[in-house]
NUBALO-244564 format. One line per 8 residues: number of its first residue (from 0); their letters; for each residue x, y, z negated of C-alpha. Coordinates in pm, whole numbers, padded with zeros to 5 digits, m for minus. Each point is the difference from the previous one (the first is absolute). Layout:
NUM> A> X,Y,Z ~ ...
***
This chain:
0> MAKGKAKV> 05032,13503,m03840 ~ 00130,00164,00337 ~ m00225,m00031,00314 ~ 00086,m00292,00214 ~ 00163,m00185,m00317 ~ m00342,m00130,m00145 ~ 00036,m00379,m00067 ~ m00251,m00277,m00025
8> KLIPLGGL> 00025,m00174,m00322 ~ m00082,m00395,m00034 ~ m00113,m00078,m00351 ~ m00084,m00362,m00071 ~ m00224,m00014,m00317 ~ m00044,m00384,00013 ~ 00100,m00298,00196 ~ 00375,00021,m00023
16> QEIGKNMM> 00223,m00244,m00183 ~ m00338,m00168,m00083 ~ m00278,m00204,00176 ~ m00337,00199,00018 ~ m00130,00353,m00114 ~ 00112,00139,00327 ~ m00019,00368,00019 ~ 00207,00240,00203
24> AIEYKETI> m00023,00390,00010 ~ 00117,00211,00286 ~ 00043,00366,m00048 ~ 00076,00306,00205 ~ m00036,00359,m00127 ~ m00355,m00003,m00122 ~ m00136,m00322,00143 ~ 00018,m00340,m00195
32> IVIDCGLM> m00141,m00315,00172 ~ m00019,m00345,m00197 ~ 00046,m00325,00172 ~ m00184,m00288,m00201 ~ m00123,m00008,m00345 ~ 00055,m00358,m00137 ~ 00012,m00181,m00313 ~ 00188,m00287,m00139
40> FPDEEMLG> m00079,m00274,m00224 ~ 00153,m00020,m00351 ~ 00308,m00228,m00060 ~ m00027,m00253,m00301 ~ 00170,00278,m00246 ~ m00283,00230,00039 ~ m00240,m00167,m00238 ~ m00364,00074,00060
48> IDLVIPDV> 00072,00242,00270 ~ m00241,m00024,00299 ~ 00172,00218,00270 ~ 00324,00212,00064 ~ m00047,00309,00214 ~ 00237,00258,00108 ~ 00048,00335,m00213 ~ m00132,00277,00210
56> SYLVKNRE> 00109,00287,m00223 ~ 00197,00165,00302 ~ m00295,m00004,00182 ~ m00232,00151,m00262 ~ 00257,00264,m00061 ~ 00008,00096,00374 ~ m00364,m00059,00058 ~ m00057,00292,00217
64> KVKAILLT> 00246,m00138,00251 ~ m00142,m00359,00012 ~ m00207,m00026,00319 ~ m00093,m00368,00058 ~ 00059,m00348,m00097 ~ 00073,m00225,00304 ~ m00050,m00369,m00019 ~ 00191,m00271,00206
72> HGHEDHIG> m00237,m00284,m00091 ~ m00236,m00136,m00253 ~ 00204,m00206,m00228 ~ m00027,00076,m00371 ~ 00377,00092,m00032 ~ m00089,00264,00246 ~ m00332,00119,m00095 ~ m00069,m00127,m00345
80> ALPYVIPQ> 00119,00319,m00189 ~ m00252,00232,00178 ~ m00273,m00012,m00280 ~ 00248,00116,m00258 ~ 00175,00249,00226 ~ m00295,00170,00179 ~ m00132,00149,m00353 ~ 00323,00182,m00013
88> VNVPVYGT> 00086,00075,00365 ~ m00334,00022,00190 ~ 00108,00027,00363 ~ m00142,m00153,00322 ~ 00114,m00349,00060 ~ 00070,m00153,00354 ~ m00007,m00345,00107 ~ m00149,m00249,00257
96> KLTLGLVG> m00340,m00124,m00017 ~ 00054,m00328,m00201 ~ 00273,00170,m00239 ~ m00272,00275,m00083 ~ m00287,m00270,m00041 ~ 00192,m00167,m00261 ~ 00131,00349,m00148 ~ m00386,00097,00000
104> NKLKEHGL> m00083,m00334,m00206 ~ 00257,00089,m00250 ~ m00112,00356,m00055 ~ m00350,m00093,m00015 ~ 00084,m00231,m00309 ~ 00167,00308,m00163 ~ m00294,00236,00067 ~ 00231,00211,00239
112> LSSVELIT> m00124,m00059,00346 ~ m00210,00308,00031 ~ 00275,00241,m00105 ~ 00296,m00126,00231 ~ 00010,00072,00393 ~ 00074,m00292,00187 ~ 00114,00056,00351 ~ 00027,m00290,00245
120> IQPKDKIQ> 00284,m00027,00261 ~ 00081,m00237,00292 ~ 00351,m00108,00123 ~ 00099,00272,00245 ~ m00157,00272,m00171 ~ 00193,00317,m00084 ~ m00107,00232,m00285 ~ 00149,00321,m00104
128> IGEFEVEF> 00039,00056,m00393 ~ 00174,00299,m00085 ~ 00345,00028,00127 ~ m00012,m00377,00126 ~ m00135,m00155,00297 ~ m00076,m00393,m00088 ~ m00045,m00268,00260 ~ m00148,m00346,m00090
136> IKTNHSIA> 00164,m00298,00184 ~ m00158,m00346,00013 ~ 00201,m00268,m00200 ~ m00060,m00367,m00120 ~ m00025,m00102,m00349 ~ m00200,m00258,m00224 ~ m00302,00224,m00005 ~ m00165,00153,00306
144> DSVAMAIH> 00010,00370,00094 ~ 00346,00064,m00109 ~ 00209,00311,00125 ~ 00331,00139,00009 ~ 00035,00379,00002 ~ 00226,00258,00207 ~ 00027,00326,m00193 ~ 00109,00268,00238
152> TPVGVIVH> 00157,00253,m00234 ~ 00173,00343,00093 ~ 00344,m00182,m00037 ~ m00083,m00324,00175 ~ m00202,m00298,00032 ~ m00028,m00239,m00319 ~ m00133,m00365,00047 ~ m00160,m00175,m00276
160> TGDFKIDY> m00088,m00381,00076 ~ m00216,m00074,m00269 ~ m00012,m00396,m00063 ~ 00042,m00157,00343 ~ 00090,m00302,00201 ~ 00033,m00039,00368 ~ m00275,m00253,00095 ~ m00026,m00067,00391
168> NPIDGERM> m00316,m00224,m00034 ~ m00204,00186,m00269 ~ m00343,m00136,m00107 ~ m00186,00302,00131 ~ 00202,00049,00297 ~ 00119,00330,m00111 ~ 00391,00002,00048 ~ 00234,00232,m00189
176> DLHRLAEL> 00073,00309,00247 ~ 00371,m00068,00050 ~ m00039,00218,00307 ~ m00053,00324,m00186 ~ 00274,m00065,m00271 ~ 00225,m00047,00294 ~ m00118,00346,00175 ~ 00058,00167,m00351
184> GKQGVLAL> 00340,m00155,m00007 ~ 00086,00127,00337 ~ m00108,00345,m00080 ~ 00203,00003,m00318 ~ m00105,m00099,m00362 ~ 00182,00165,m00313 ~ m00087,m00246,m00260 ~ m00151,m00367,m00034
192> LSDSTNVE> m00172,m00127,m00312 ~ m00027,m00389,00046 ~ m00160,m00277,m00195 ~ 00249,m00205,m00193 ~ m00200,m00279,m00138 ~ 00120,m00292,00214 ~ 00342,00111,00081 ~ 00139,m00304,m00157
200> RPGYTMSE> m00154,m00232,00259 ~ 00201,m00057,00314 ~ m00189,m00020,00343 ~ m00353,00090,00043 ~ m00341,m00009,m00175 ~ m00216,m00261,00150 ~ m00344,00126,00153 ~ m00312,m00009,m00199
208> STVGGTFI> m00164,m00220,00266 ~ 00233,m00301,m00090 ~ m00192,m00033,m00328 ~ m00324,m00054,00219 ~ 00146,m00307,00149 ~ 00106,m00148,m00337 ~ m00361,00044,m00159 ~ m00131,m00187,00324
216> DLFRDFKG> 00222,m00297,m00088 ~ m00091,00002,m00373 ~ m00359,00022,00081 ~ m00026,m00263,00276 ~ m00138,m00341,m00147 ~ 00010,00110,m00346 ~ m00318,m00128,m00181 ~ 00022,00201,m00332
224> RIIIATFA> m00060,00361,m00093 ~ 00272,00251,00123 ~ 00074,00284,m00258 ~ 00232,00270,00147 ~ 00153,00255,m00219 ~ 00165,00305,00163 ~ 00049,00367,m00052 ~ m00349,00178,00031
232> SNIHRVQQ> 00160,00284,00209 ~ 00135,m00234,00274 ~ m00324,00005,00209 ~ 00172,m00167,00296 ~ 00101,m00298,m00226 ~ m00366,m00022,m00123 ~ m00139,00042,00371 ~ 00221,m00307,00085
240> AINASVMF> m00129,m00218,m00297 ~ m00364,00098,00116 ~ 00087,m00094,00387 ~ 00134,m00333,m00124 ~ m00320,m00055,m00219 ~ m00209,00090,00307 ~ 00179,m00223,00217 ~ m00049,m00300,m00237
248> GRKVAVVG> m00356,00083,m00073 ~ 00059,00133,m00373 ~ m00198,00256,m00192 ~ 00209,00245,m00164 ~ m00049,00128,m00365 ~ 00211,00287,m00125 ~ 00112,00035,m00383 ~ 00195,00295,m00174
256> RSMINVLG> m00117,00365,m00043 ~ 00272,00138,00234 ~ m00037,m00266,00260 ~ m00388,00068,00015 ~ 00079,00388,m00001 ~ 00249,m00008,00280 ~ m00213,m00230,00218 ~ m00291,00213,m00042
264> VASELGYM> 00193,00319,00120 ~ 00185,m00178,00280 ~ m00320,m00162,00117 ~ m00191,00331,00004 ~ 00272,00176,00182 ~ 00028,m00269,00271 ~ 00339,m00125,m00096 ~ m00122,m00360,m00045
272> NIPDGVLI> m00223,m00221,00221 ~ m00200,m00232,m00235 ~ m00282,m00179,00188 ~ m00347,00010,m00123 ~ m00086,m00273,m00245 ~ 00358,m00087,m00092 ~ 00029,00167,m00333 ~ m00180,m00158,m00299
280> DIDLIDKY> m00059,00110,m00344 ~ 00237,m00180,m00250 ~ m00305,m00130,m00213 ~ m00069,m00198,00333 ~ 00318,m00198,00054 ~ m00146,m00324,m00173 ~ m00293,m00025,00265 ~ 00248,m00082,00285
288> PHDKVTII> 00212,m00302,00036 ~ 00350,00053,m00109 ~ 00141,m00021,00359 ~ m00222,00294,00091 ~ 00124,00241,m00254 ~ 00307,00249,m00011 ~ 00053,00232,m00283 ~ 00214,00292,00038
296> TTGSQGEA> 00122,00151,m00339 ~ 00246,00231,m00167 ~ 00273,m00111,m00231 ~ 00286,m00087,00229 ~ 00237,00172,m00244 ~ m00117,m00221,m00302 ~ m00149,00319,m00177 ~ m00148,m00129,m00327
304> MSALSRMA> m00350,00143,00030 ~ m00014,m00068,00394 ~ m00254,m00248,00145 ~ 00258,m00251,00102 ~ 00156,m00021,m00344 ~ m00337,m00030,m00178 ~ m00087,m00293,00248 ~ 00321,m00180,m00092
312> SSDHRKVD> m00068,00041,m00373 ~ m00378,m00104,00020 ~ m00097,00354,m00101 ~ m00167,00104,00324 ~ m00381,00024,m00034 ~ m00072,m00093,00368 ~ 00270,m00235,00118 ~ 00140,m00296,m00147
320> IMPNDRVI> 00325,m00167,00173 ~ m00088,m00367,00124 ~ 00244,m00298,00061 ~ m00087,00049,00380 ~ 00053,00365,00036 ~ 00279,00135,00207 ~ 00140,00345,m00132 ~ 00211,00201,00253
328> ISATPIPG> 00208,00281,m00184 ~ 00049,00237,00299 ~ 00259,00238,m00150 ~ 00363,00025,m00132 ~ 00017,00067,m00390 ~ 00128,00384,m00038 ~ 00329,m00009,m00192 ~ m00076,m00060,m00367
336> NEKLVTRV> m00340,m00215,00066 ~ 00186,m00308,00102 ~ m00105,m00148,m00361 ~ m00341,00097,00009 ~ m00056,m00139,00346 ~ 00186,m00331,m00087 ~ m00221,m00035,m00312 ~ m00315,00015,00208
344> INQLFKKG> 00128,m00255,00261 ~ 00081,m00229,m00281 ~ m00348,00043,m00146 ~ m00147,m00064,00331 ~ 00204,m00317,00076 ~ m00124,m00133,m00335 ~ m00365,00056,00090 ~ 00069,m00244,00300
352> ADVIYESL> 00005,00289,00269 ~ 00215,m00018,00318 ~ 00192,00323,m00062 ~ 00178,00134,00304 ~ 00228,00287,m00054 ~ 00288,00199,00200 ~ 00269,m00253,m00060 ~ m00216,m00272,00157
360> ADIHVSGH> m00157,00171,00319 ~ 00024,00311,00181 ~ m00314,00144,m00170 ~ 00156,00344,m00054 ~ 00200,00265,00200 ~ 00128,00319,m00153 ~ m00134,00340,00110 ~ 00355,00157,m00024
368> ACQEELKL> 00257,00019,00246 ~ 00314,m00228,m00008 ~ 00346,00116,00105 ~ m00021,m00021,00383 ~ m00316,00210,m00017 ~ 00159,00248,m00235 ~ 00286,00039,00251 ~ m00248,00017,00316
376> MQALVKPK> m00171,00313,m00202 ~ 00344,00151,m00047 ~ 00115,m00060,00372 ~ m00342,00168,00124 ~ m00008,00279,m00234 ~ 00374,00104,00012 ~ 00008,00210,m00322 ~ 00268,00244,m00111
384> FFIPVHGE> m00068,m00092,m00348 ~ m00128,m00312,m00163 ~ m00203,m00035,m00332 ~ m00092,m00362,m00099 ~ m00330,00007,m00202 ~ m00247,m00245,m00163 ~ 00225,m00238,m00189 ~ 00217,m00079,m00288
392> YKHLKMHA> 00371,00131,m00004 ~ 00122,m00332,00164 ~ m00241,00048,00282 ~ 00098,00354,00056 ~ 00362,m00070,m00009 ~ m00032,m00290,00250 ~ m00205,00206,00219 ~ 00273,00292,m00011
400> KLAEKMGI> 00248,m00286,00114 ~ m00207,m00095,00274 ~ m00035,00349,00116 ~ 00387,00055,00011 ~ 00024,m00326,00214 ~ m00245,00190,00222 ~ 00245,00283,00050 ~ m00145,00263,m00257
408> EKDNIFIL> 00271,00183,m00175 ~ 00053,m00101,m00364 ~ m00013,00361,m00107 ~ m00351,00037,00162 ~ m00154,m00278,m00190 ~ m00162,00073,m00320 ~ m00114,m00232,m00289 ~ m00220,00217,m00226
416> DNGSVLEL> m00155,m00041,m00331 ~ m00350,00097,m00080 ~ 00021,00371,m00072 ~ 00297,00083,00218 ~ m00015,00286,00226 ~ 00162,m00042,00343 ~ 00023,00330,00196 ~ 00001,m00040,00374
424> SRDSAKTN> 00098,00270,00268 ~ 00052,m00063,00374 ~ 00342,m00116,m00054 ~ 00058,m00076,m00366 ~ m00155,m00188,m00275 ~ 00090,m00001,m00360 ~ m00146,m00093,m00335 ~ m00060,00321,m00209
432> GTVTAGKV> m00159,m00065,m00369 ~ m00280,m00202,m00120 ~ m00361,00057,m00091 ~ m00185,m00180,m00268 ~ m00112,m00353,00118 ~ m00072,m00333,m00202 ~ m00252,m00245,m00119 ~ m00328,00118,m00139
440> LVDGLGVG> m00181,m00304,m00187 ~ m00382,m00056,00030 ~ m00146,m00193,m00285 ~ m00379,m00039,00031 ~ m00138,00384,00021 ~ 00328,00134,m00139 ~ 00255,00142,00281 ~ 00323,00091,m00142
448> DVGNIVLR> m00077,m00041,m00350 ~ 00196,m00300,m00049 ~ 00377,00065,00019 ~ 00338,m00186,m00119 ~ m00055,00031,m00365 ~ m00355,m00141,00032 ~ 00116,m00296,00216 ~ 00317,m00050,m00242
456> DRKHLSQD> m00275,m00039,m00281 ~ m00201,m00241,00206 ~ 00313,m00216,00062 ~ 00064,00012,m00362 ~ m00318,m00118,m00099 ~ m00025,m00266,00235 ~ 00328,m00133,m00087 ~ 00029,00050,m00382
464> GLIVIVVT> m00363,00067,m00116 ~ m00127,00251,m00252 ~ m00005,00045,m00378 ~ m00222,00264,m00136 ~ 00049,00128,m00375 ~ m00295,00157,m00175 ~ 00062,00206,m00320 ~ m00210,00210,m00205
472> ISKESGQV> 00161,00288,m00187 ~ m00156,00215,m00274 ~ 00006,00380,00112 ~ 00048,00113,m00362 ~ 00270,m00209,m00137 ~ 00156,m00144,00324 ~ m00029,m00351,m00136 ~ m00114,m00311,00181
480> VAGPDIIS> m00362,m00069,m00050 ~ m00067,m00312,00230 ~ 00224,m00202,00224 ~ 00226,m00060,00164 ~ m00206,m00225,00209 ~ 00164,m00157,00314 ~ m00188,m00079,00330 ~ 00213,m00198,00248
488> RGFVYVRE> m00095,m00035,00357 ~ 00213,m00214,00241 ~ 00297,m00017,m00248 ~ m00105,m00298,m00241 ~ m00322,m00147,m00099 ~ m00034,00159,m00356 ~ m00156,m00312,m00179 ~ 00286,m00224,00119
496> SEDLMDDA> 00256,00256,m00118 ~ m00123,00102,m00333 ~ 00361,m00017,m00179 ~ 00141,00230,00285 ~ m00300,00245,m00042 ~ 00027,00019,m00381 ~ 00358,00070,00026 ~ m00060,00263,00250
504> KLKIKEAL> m00246,00172,m00225 ~ 00258,00012,m00292 ~ 00227,00156,00261 ~ m00231,00272,00063 ~ m00107,00050,m00380 ~ 00378,00060,m00046 ~ 00032,00253,00296 ~ m00319,00184,m00153
512> SKCEEKQI> 00149,m00026,m00356 ~ 00315,00178,00132 ~ m00204,00279,00178 ~ m00199,00058,m00328 ~ 00327,00029,m00213 ~ 00154,00258,00247 ~ m00320,00153,00012 ~ m00033,m00003,00366
520> TEWGTIKS> m00355,00090,00096 ~ 00019,00073,00390 ~ m00179,m00294,00178 ~ 00255,m00007,00280 ~ 00280,m00071,m00222 ~ m00191,m00264,m00207 ~ m00103,m00158,00328 ~ 00353,m00007,00110
528> QVKDSLKE> 00113,m00143,m00311 ~ m00235,m00298,m00028 ~ 00042,m00065,00376 ~ 00385,m00013,m00030 ~ 00013,m00232,m00310 ~ m00265,m00233,00137 ~ 00188,m00001,00352 ~ 00324,m00102,m00163
536> FIYLKTKR> m00174,m00269,m00215 ~ m00206,m00158,00294 ~ 00303,m00026,00218 ~ 00215,m00163,m00283 ~ m00269,m00260,m00045 ~ m00122,m00067,00350 ~ 00253,00159,00230 ~ m00311,00175,00172
544> NPMILPII> m00094,00376,00057 ~ m00373,00029,m00011 ~ m00138,00367,00031 ~ m00073,00121,m00358 ~ m00284,00240,m00036 ~ m00043,00163,m00338 ~ m00332,00132,m00071 ~ m00016,00247,m00326
552> MEI> m00366,00115,m00148 ~ m00025,00257,m00237 ~ m00273,00010,m00304
***
């Protein structure tokens, strides 16, 4: 590449055309920096899968170029993949104090804390990493200590917003640094990468402080226990619940592992103000009158094993829902979780609880910018090129249209796929090829060992069940010595389907006899013959396709 013609490459490895697993690589010559390292939770098709993380093969292949991972904030979809990526690409990790507090907890659980260099930054800091100077800019979001980044590169400035909203009245009084964004816009910004999550919503996102007023109204004059479910990471929401409890003389008990962890980190680092004597152990709640107790819990998404779900199904060891309880679900269901949340709400109502959720009161506000805030971001930054990030295809498309309305030329707007390579120079941008990118599935301790074939088998088993055929064959003569025996799991109950099983055994014997006649001794061929004949018979009789697993033993 001729001198002066070097280009900066933007390579999304996650977070585009999907919600979650956000990860963006920025490359120039011998330097790669990575913004965010998130996970996503599995959809219902991914049976048994715990987490989904980005495929970082490209980073592993170019390990010597990768200089740092930079974090915008401490949500799981931005930091959750770190314990799986760090063993493959161990580079310094930069983030704000709270973000690294949460990361530290995560790495400690995986026994990685001592091997990773964590570097704390603050808004307004500028750091040099290889060919890039990275500047951190204060933003607002549904977790404290979130930042945007301005990456000063040899071809121009790239602004990455991270997740953001514009809150003029934030709980911690730390407003977004719109002034710095405007300054950068005035000096000239080459490209803007902007959060698209809430682009479908017109207007502005409400301030987090509005929730506090609703909490006070719901606490006032209520004589029962109050149980509030929210995201553990939304420490400002939790702070407002604690403030309302203190105002009305209530003690606060915290339930749920992630809630306890986040509160511990946030309190230790000074991001929460909890007066002495307010927090009590969950075991002590029965020692106080009902109108003097607030329980703050996880489970606002209806997750099966979460504290609130277990309370709703009478499966929680410490908390039973009582008829005079008020349960406040202070969150919106993540797309796909609506049924789970509705089920929990119904169970809570059946127990006689007074359930308050978003459609009944202003008990939740989003952490993401709506259309007017997204327009303001574009108006301030005035980018030459625009790349919508963090959203499904419909979000990216709508954000691109919004940018057009704001005067950005259509040819200067790029909707990318994960793995696309966008090359930027001072005056041009074009997509040029792709790199490996996609989903790596985490199942228990296995990372990436469950692929499409295993998932297909799991789906098959869950829908149609399994038939195992056991046959013993003589090594000498090739004749059947014992069996065939049939074991059925999830297909039919054998005792109630004896006739079907007897007929199935006859079919298997026929197939084995044919193999004997043709002098077929190769196990693979015998298994195929048995499998095919039984499959056809079972489908004819039941119109079902169970998985068939022949096991041949030789004696």
